[in-house]
Steps between C-alpha positions, in 0.01 A plus 500: 500500500498321170404174330721309256377192314722239336311245294538255215494127436671232702879489466524869404697607808222668701620377840861572405410857403297541820797385707734733308280802572455403864874453550555856370257629762682298767832652386337844541427409867126471447306248705382233254226242557477212252173309485446165331191290441485234773369241252814525284742246641671397174853572619468464878686166506774626267573808711418342837241753620134593460571868568681610183395639165686284250578545130520212251880513534463477881596855593323576828385788717347456845123528465184497703263230371125570499187395313329841536682835491255652750656262757826698488349847547617484861869480393497690168497838676850426639661504153585755231481258207270200453586242237237245402602188306246291308242778534252317278415264787375779729134591447551819699816618318346814346339625823815423701730678256279805473468527878873483569609716205261769630656456844839599357651156437678390182316184394649274234305202368627216282222295344379304204275724292310209345408139560619219272172565309609862437224632724563778759639350820276596795532871573855555368388713206306723740843619615587656162295823534613531864873468432763766433717242322403183311756263347402209276782250467533228240662159521660292226259275307568141595405387148666751264716736715303815405388745769229327701216705648278206599495201733378162371417203719660175397266274701127419470418658839233770455490683837636855484705475821747223429826616653788351311804552287654371179335158538150657472557821301701650219546851364379546141472767234178585318580265210573202726210555744245222448723282283 
């Protein structure tokens, strides 16, 4: 098995890249399971379902929603490839990925690497030493159009888990972070 990690700020194409990689596995006739965080319902109305992983541009893949990855252990064994979207919301992401990669599965995780405060997001960074492949994507800075490696919150809300989109967050470069 193996573990691949795709991370970066919001709007950097993490979910799009996850879907691209998973579609390649599907084309190779591998059995692919896509998992999404059950608390992320940002695009459910737009795409008309609660059982899809959805990118910001509304590309979808059928997905199994859950709040805890250990809840899907009973189905994970039926698949060759496990894709996890929004991995930062799963407290058990590192243990789950390690378990299934050791069991021979290809596990691919897309996640934010940091909070809007530029602090590590839950256990996502624990995946780095466990992974065969790590990809850090950048977005385009909303303020100056440079490469953006960070996410900034545009509201006064202070809780770490505030699931949202462009109305609550923006991608920023180092120079524009904190402006």
